[in-house]
C-alpha positions in Angstrom: -295.8 30.5 112.2 -295.2 26.6 112.8 -291.5 26.9 112.1 -290.8 29.7 114.3 -291.0 28.5 118.7 -290.9 32.1 120.1 -291.5 35.9 118.3 -291.4 38.8 119.8 -292.0 42.4 118.4 -291.0 45.5 119.7 -290.7 44.1 123.2 -289.9 46.5 126.3 -290.3 46.5 129.4 -290.2 49.3 132.1 -289.7 49.3 136.0 -290.2 52.3 138.2 -287.3 53.4 140.6 -288.5 55.0 143.9 -285.6 56.5 145.1 -286.7 57.6 148.6 -290.0 56.4 150.4 -291.8 58.2 152.9 -294.1 55.9 155.0 -294.8 57.3 157.9 -297.2 59.7 158.4 -295.2 61.9 160.6 -292.3 62.0 158.4 -294.7 62.8 155.2 -295.9 66.0 157.3 -292.4 67.1 158.2 -290.7 66.2 154.9 -293.4 66.3 152.9 -294.2 63.9 149.5 -291.8 61.9 148.5 -289.9 62.6 145.7 -291.9 61.0 142.2 -290.4 57.4 140.7 -288.2 57.5 138.1 -288.6 55.7 135.3 -286.2 52.7 134.2 -286.5 50.9 130.6 -285.0 47.5 131.3 -286.0 46.2 127.5 -286.8 48.8 124.7 -288.1 47.9 121.4 -286.6 44.1 120.9 -287.5 42.2 118.2 -286.7 38.8 117.4 -287.6 35.3 116.1 -286.6 31.7 117.4 -286.6 28.8 115.0 -288.2 25.9 116.4 -286.1 23.0 117.2 -283.0 25.7 117.5 -280.4 27.1 120.3 -280.6 30.8 121.0 -278.4 33.2 123.3 -278.8 36.4 124.6 -275.3 37.9 125.5 -274.3 41.7 126.6 -273.1 43.2 129.8 -274.6 43.3 133.1 -277.8 45.1 133.2 -278.1 45.2 129.2 -281.4 43.4 129.8 -281.1 39.7 129.2 -282.3 38.4 131.7 -285.4 40.7 132.0 -286.0 39.3 127.9 -285.8 36.0 129.6 -288.3 36.7 132.1 -291.0 38.2 130.2 -290.2 35.4 127.1 -291.3 32.9 130.1 -294.4 35.1 131.2 -293.0 36.2 134.6 -293.0 39.8 133.7 -295.8 41.2 131.8 -294.4 43.4 129.2 -294.9 47.6 129.3 -295.6 47.1 125.4 -294.7 44.9 122.6 -295.7 41.6 122.6 -294.1 38.0 122.6 -295.7 34.1 121.4 -294.3 31.4 122.4 -295.3 28.8 120.4 -295.5 25.0 122.8 -294.8 24.2 126.1 -292.4 25.5 128.0 -290.1 25.2 131.3 -287.8 27.6 132.8 -284.6 27.5 134.7 -284.4 31.3 135.7 -283.1 31.8 139.4 -281.3 29.5 141.7 -283.5 27.7 143.6 -286.6 29.8 142.1 -289.7 28.0 143.4 -287.8 26.2 146.3 -289.9 26.4 149.4 -286.2 26.4 151.8 -288.2 24.4 154.7 -289.6 21.3 152.3 -287.3 18.5 151.4 -285.9 17.8 147.9 -288.4 15.1 147.1 -291.2 17.7 148.6 -289.7 20.4 145.9 -289.9 18.2 143.2 -293.8 17.7 143.3 -294.3 21.2 143.9 -292.5 22.4 141.1 -294.0 19.9 138.8 -297.3 20.6 139.8 -296.0 24.6 138.8 -295.0 23.4 135.6 -297.8 21.3 134.7 -297.2 17.8 135.7 -300.1 15.5 136.3 -299.9 13.9 140.2 -299.3 10.7 138.3 -296.3 12.2 135.8 -294.6 13.4 138.9 -294.7 10.3 140.4 -293.4 8.5 137.2 -290.4 11.4 137.2 -289.5 11.5 140.4 -286.8 8.7 140.8 -285.1 9.7 137.4 -285.1 13.7 138.4 -283.5 12.5 141.7 -281.0 10.2 139.0 -280.4 12.9 137.0 -279.3 15.3 139.5 -277.1 13.0 141.5 -278.2 14.2 144.7 -280.1 11.0 146.3 -278.3 11.1 150.1 -280.0 14.0 150.3 -283.1 14.4 148.6 -284.9 14.0 151.8 -283.2 16.9 153.6 -284.8 20.6 153.8 -283.3 22.3 150.8 -282.0 25.3 152.6 -279.7 23.1 153.5 -278.3 22.2 149.8 -275.2 24.0 148.3 -275.6 26.5 145.3 -274.5 23.5 142.9 -277.5 21.1 144.8 -280.1 24.0 143.6 -278.6 23.8 140.1 -278.7 20.1 139.7 -282.2 20.0 141.1 -283.8 22.6 139.4 -282.3 21.6 135.9 -283.4 18.4 136.3 -287.1 19.4 137.0 -286.8 21.6 134.0 -285.8 19.4 131.5 -288.0 16.2 133.2 -291.1 18.1 132.3 -290.0 17.6 128.4 -290.2 21.0 127.4 -290.8 22.5 123.6 -289.4 25.5 124.5 -286.5 25.5 127.2 -285.6 29.1 129.0 -282.3 28.7 130.5 -280.6 31.6 132.4 -277.1 32.1 133.8 -277.4 29.6 136.4 -275.7 26.4 134.8 -272.6 27.7 135.2 -272.9 27.4 139.1 -272.6 23.1 138.3 -269.4 21.5 138.3 -267.6 20.2 135.1 -269.8 17.0 135.4 -272.9 18.2 136.1 -272.2 20.8 133.0 -271.1 18.6 130.6 -274.1 16.5 131.5 -276.6 19.5 131.2 -275.1 20.2 127.4 -275.6 16.7 126.6 -279.4 16.5 127.3 -279.9 19.8 125.9 -278.4 18.5 122.7 -280.9 15.2 123.0 -284.2 18.1 123.7 -282.5 19.7 120.3 -282.3 16.5 118.6 -286.3 15.9 119.5 -287.6 19.4 117.9 -287.2 21.0 121.1 -286.2 25.0 121.3 -283.5 26.2 124.0 -283.1 29.9 124.5 -280.2 30.6 126.8 -278.6 33.8 128.6 -274.7 33.3 129.4 -271.5 35.5 129.8 -269.9 32.6 128.5 -269.2 33.6 125.1 -267.9 30.1 123.9 -270.4 28.4 124.8 -272.7 30.7 122.9 -270.5 31.1 119.9 -270.3 26.9 119.6 -273.5 25.6 120.5 -275.9 28.6 119.5 -277.3 28.4 115.9 -278.6 32.6 116.3 -277.6 35.0 119.1 -279.1 38.5 120.3 -276.9 41.4 121.8 -278.5 43.6 124.0 -277.0 46.9 125.5 -278.9 49.2 127.8 -281.8 47.1 127.0 -281.7 47.4 123.4 -281.2 45.2 120.6 -277.5 46.0 118.9 -277.5 42.4 116.7 -279.3 39.6 116.3 -278.1 37.0 113.6 -275.6 33.9 113.3 -274.0 33.5 116.7 -270.2 33.4 116.0 -270.7 36.7 114.3 -273.0 38.5 116.8 -270.5 37.3 119.5 -267.3 38.5 117.5 -269.3 41.9 117.1 -269.7 42.0 120.8 -266.2 41.3 121.7 -264.9 44.2 119.4 -267.1 46.7 120.8 -265.6 45.1 124.7 -262.2 45.6 123.2 -262.3 49.1 121.4 -264.2 50.1 125.0 -260.9 48.8 126.7 -258.6 50.2 124.8 -260.2 53.6 124.8 -259.9 53.4 128.6 -256.6 52.3 128.9 -255.4 54.6 126.5 -252.9 53.5 123.4 -249.7 55.0 125.1 -246.6 52.6 124.4 -245.1 50.9 127.4 -242.0 52.6 127.3 -239.4 52.6 130.4 -236.1 54.3 130.5 -235.4 53.6 134.8 -235.8 49.8 134.2 -233.9 47.4 135.6 -231.5 45.3 133.8 -228.3 43.4 133.4 -225.9 43.9 130.4 -223.0 45.9 128.9 -225.0 48.6 128.1 -224.0 49.8 124.7 -227.9 48.8 123.5 -230.5 49.5 125.9 -233.9 48.2 125.2 -236.5 51.8 125.8 -239.6 50.3 125.5 -242.4 47.5 123.5 -245.7 48.8 121.7 -248.2 46.8 120.7 -249.6 47.0 116.9 -252.8 45.6 115.2 -253.1 44.1 112.1 -253.5 47.4 110.0 -250.4 48.5 112.3 -252.3 51.1 114.8 -250.9 51.3 118.5 -253.3 48.9 120.7 -253.3 48.3 124.3 -253.6 44.6 123.7 -253.6 42.1 121.1 -256.4 39.6 120.2 -256.3 35.8 119.9 -256.0 34.8 116.1 -255.3 38.0 114.6 -252.7 39.3 112.8 -250.5 41.7 114.7 -246.8 43.4 115.5 -244.4 44.0 118.7 -242.5 46.4 117.8 -239.3 47.2 120.5 -237.6 50.6 120.6 -234.1 51.1 121.4 -230.7 53.1 121.7 -227.7 52.6 120.4 -224.6 54.4 122.2 -222.4 52.7 119.8 -222.0 51.0 116.5 -222.1 47.1 116.8 -222.2 44.3 114.9 -223.8 40.7 115.0 -226.4 42.2 117.2 -229.7 39.8 117.7 -232.6 41.5 119.3 -235.3 38.8 121.3 -238.7 38.0 123.1 -239.9 36.1 125.7 -243.3 35.9 127.3 -244.3 34.5 130.8 -247.5 33.9 132.1 -249.3 34.3 135.9 -247.3 31.5 136.8 -243.8 32.7 135.9 -244.0 30.1 133.3 -242.0 31.1 129.7 -244.8 29.9 127.1 -243.4 31.7 124.3 -240.2 33.5 122.5 -238.9 34.8 119.7 -235.8 36.3 118.4 -234.5 38.1 115.1 -232.2 35.3 114.4 -233.7 33.4 111.8 -233.7 36.9 109.8 -229.7 37.2 110.4 -227.1 38.6 113.0 -227.7 42.7 112.3 -224.9 45.5 112.3 -226.6 48.3 114.6 -226.0 51.9 114.2 -226.1 54.6 116.6 -229.1 56.4 117.8 -232.3 55.3 118.3 -233.9 52.3 116.4 -236.7 49.8 116.4 -237.5 46.3 115.9 -240.6 45.0 114.6 -241.9 41.2 115.3 -244.7 40.9 113.0 -247.3 37.5 113.6 -250.1 36.4 111.3 -252.0 35.1 114.2 -251.5 35.9 118.0 -251.0 32.3 119.0 -250.8 32.8 122.8 -254.4 32.3 125.0 -256.3 35.6 126.3 -254.6 36.0 129.7 -251.8 39.1 131.3 -248.5 38.1 130.5 -244.5 39.6 131.3 -242.3 40.5 128.4 -238.6 40.1 129.1 -236.3 41.8 126.1 -232.9 41.2 125.3 -230.3 42.1 123.1 -227.0 39.9 122.5 -224.4 39.1 120.2 -222.5 35.9 119.7 -220.4 36.1 122.9 -222.2 38.4 125.6 -225.5 40.1 126.6 -225.7 43.7 126.0 -228.9 44.5 127.8 -231.5 42.1 129.0 -234.8 43.2 130.7 -236.2 40.6 132.6 -240.6 40.5 132.9 -240.9 44.2 133.1 -243.2 45.0 130.3 -246.7 43.9 130.4 -248.7 42.1 127.9 -252.3 41.4 127.3 -254.1 38.8 125.0 -257.8 39.4 124.5 -260.6 37.1 123.0 
């Protein structure tokens, strides 16, 4: 047990949702008793262990129970069922400005929060200047915190939380509010805490942070644990589910356009673009780093020789970021009728985002068909 910093077993948290309140006597007399409150399980039967000295990430969609789990671990919420055991001194940074009194100055809030986190008056006095220096808001430290920006709130809150020298540090998404310089400072300090044997539990929608910095992760969906394990594997499983849900929502129809605006002599007309995953199945988007194919369909009105097919990809700024042609396979002879060309990739190289696609059919001397940026292309993580 000494090697486990946090252990949760069948952890559950229930809330009662009162949809309609009737507090006035007249309202109760006229309309009767208010409907019974509905039960909402924000967390249900969650079991996990966080090894001492590790970094543990919690991921999931909005409303999945991530913050509830963190607050139960931090002791802010009492669990409805199950238990959690924290082995060590804990510090938490859960919400923007949590525990701050808006009328007090930053310096006064350092003393207030330090006391809440268990620091003695002597410790607070010794740490105050270090906290101010880490937060980087010395010019505003004697101003009421109600005048602070969201970034200044986070800077001061994080500085106080980490200067307690916690054995277990619990952090919600709030670090994302800080600027790039402060985020780097935070993660450098987290690495320093870990080198000293501290344990870090973080909730974040920044999956790259969870994947790269966390040793293990837990994926929650509607309050229930979907997977616990190696952080990268859990993130991949979560992204796969998200991609499948998006594919089902969008549908698997290929991008077919017969009324396209086009230029060229018109003997061959591109009719559509279809995206295929590594197993050859149609998909509404491609995944960065994974094998895929891009299928271009066409109709040839007459037989033509020396034909080359091409694709060009444009980002949101209309910059041509990539292209491919069939020229490396040689100039084709295209018979009359419908046909297709597939561009196959071992790994999709484009970064996640939305792109516009141009198609071209050319010979050595002329444009047969040019459809400029009228197809859509989406790449996901």
